C-alpha positions as CSV (number, residue, x, y, z in Angstrom):
1,X,-0.1,0.0,0.0
2,X,1.4,3.4,-1.0
3,X,1.2,6.4,1.2
4,X,-1.9,7.9,-0.5
5,X,-3.8,4.7,-0.1
6,X,-2.7,4.5,3.5
7,X,-3.9,8.0,4.3
8,X,-7.2,7.6,2.3
9,X,-8.1,4.6,4.3
10,X,-7.2,6.1,7.6
11,X,-9.3,9.1,6.6
12,X,-12.3,7.0,6.0
13,X,-12.0,4.8,9.0
14,X,-11.4,7.8,11.2
15,X,-14.1,9.9,9.6
16,X,-11.6,12.6,8.6
17,X,-11.9,14.5,5.3
18,X,-9.2,17.0,6.0
19,X,-5.7,15.6,4.8
20,X,-4.1,17.7,7.6
21,X,-6.2,15.9,10.2
22,X,-5.2,12.5,8.8
23,X,-1.5,13.6,8.8
24,X,-1.7,14.8,12.4
25,X,-3.4,11.6,13.4
26,X,-0.8,9.4,11.7
27,X,2.0,11.4,13.2
28,X,0.6,11.6,16.8
29,X,-0.3,7.9,17.0
30,X,3.0,6.7,15.4
31,X,5.1,8.9,17.5
32,X,3.4,7.8,20.7
33,X,3.5,4.1,19.7
34,X,7.4,4.5,19.1
35,X,7.8,5.7,22.7
36,X,6.3,2.6,24.3
37,X,7.8,-0.1,22.1
38,X,11.3,-1.8,22.2
39,X,13.6,-0.4,19.6
40,X,13.8,-3.6,17.5
41,X,10.0,-3.6,17.4
42,X,10.0,0.1,16.1
43,X,12.5,-0.7,13.4
44,X,10.4,-3.8,12.2
45,X,7.2,-1.8,12.2
46,X,8.8,1.1,10.3
47,X,9.9,-1.4,7.5
48,X,6.4,-2.4,6.9
49,X,4.9,1.1,6.6
50,X,5.0,3.6,3.7
51,X,8.2,5.7,4.1
52,X,6.1,8.9,4.7
53,X,4.5,7.3,7.6
54,X,7.6,5.2,9.0
55,X,9.4,8.6,9.5
56,X,7.2,9.2,12.6
57,X,8.6,6.0,14.1
58,X,12.1,7.5,14.8
59,X,13.4,5.9,17.9
60,X,13.2,7.9,21.1
61,X,16.2,7.9,23.5
62,X,14.5,5.2,25.6
63,X,11.4,3.3,25.9
64,X,8.8,4.8,28.3
65,X,6.5,2.9,30.4
66,X,3.1,4.6,30.5
67,X,-0.6,3.4,30.6
68,X,-3.0,3.1,27.7
69,X,-4.8,6.2,29.1
70,X,-1.6,8.2,28.8
71,X,-1.1,6.9,25.3
72,X,-4.5,8.5,24.3
73,X,-3.5,11.6,26.2
74,X,-0.4,11.9,24.2
75,X,-2.1,11.4,20.9
76,X,-4.7,14.0,21.9
77,X,-2.1,16.6,22.8
78,X,-0.1,15.9,19.7
79,X,-3.0,16.0,17.2
80,X,-4.7,19.0,19.0
81,X,-8.0,17.2,19.4
82,X,-10.1,16.1,22.4
83,X,-9.4,12.7,23.7
84,X,-12.5,10.9,22.4
85,X,-11.6,12.1,18.9
86,X,-7.9,11.2,19.4
87,X,-9.0,7.7,20.5
88,X,-11.2,7.2,17.3
89,X,-8.4,8.5,15.1
90,X,-5.7,6.5,16.8
91,X,-7.9,3.3,16.2
92,X,-8.2,4.3,12.6
93,X,-4.4,4.6,12.3
94,X,-3.7,1.2,14.1
95,X,-6.3,-0.6,12.2
96,X,-4.6,0.4,9.0
97,X,-1.1,-0.4,10.4
98,X,-2.5,-3.8,11.3
99,X,-3.3,-4.4,7.6
100,X,0.4,-3.8,6.8
101,X,1.5,-6.6,9.0
102,X,1.2,-10.5,8.8
103,X,-0.6,-12.1,11.6
104,X,2.6,-13.2,13.3
105,X,4.1,-9.5,12.9
106,X,1.0,-8.1,14.5
107,X,0.8,-10.6,17.3
108,X,4.6,-9.8,17.9
109,X,3.7,-6.0,18.0
110,X,0.8,-6.6,20.5
111,X,3.0,-8.9,22.7
112,X,5.8,-6.1,22.8
113,X,3.2,-3.8,24.7
114,X,1.9,-4.2,28.2
115,X,-1.4,-6.3,28.5
116,X,-3.4,-3.1,29.2
117,X,-2.6,-1.9,25.7
118,X,-5.0,-4.5,24.3
119,X,-7.4,-1.6,24.4
120,X,-5.5,0.0,21.4
121,X,-6.7,-2.8,19.2
122,X,-10.2,-3.4,20.5
123,X,-11.9,-1.8,17.5
124,X,-9.2,-2.1,14.9
125,X,-10.7,-3.8,11.9
């Protein structure tokens, strides 16, 4: 999937018609995800995404340990939207990211996160 297809699908799933909103949702979600994943997992995930999306997975200095609620708070702050909208948009991004991975790669991603992060994938389709 190329970046245009990637963004269009996220836009539809997240009910976003403004391309800037889609870009902010992608950036906010992937930057936050990179903060809570081990470095090797970030690198693997980046290799599966379009280059324009993968650039948001740059490796932070160290992995952070924060709750899924904090995950959504960070996405909300980074994307400049209220938390309920940020949750909807993060799920849209993650559902499309999931499509870019094989089942084993997706399970590996999920297992690299604390159990409480299952909520990130509850509504991913």
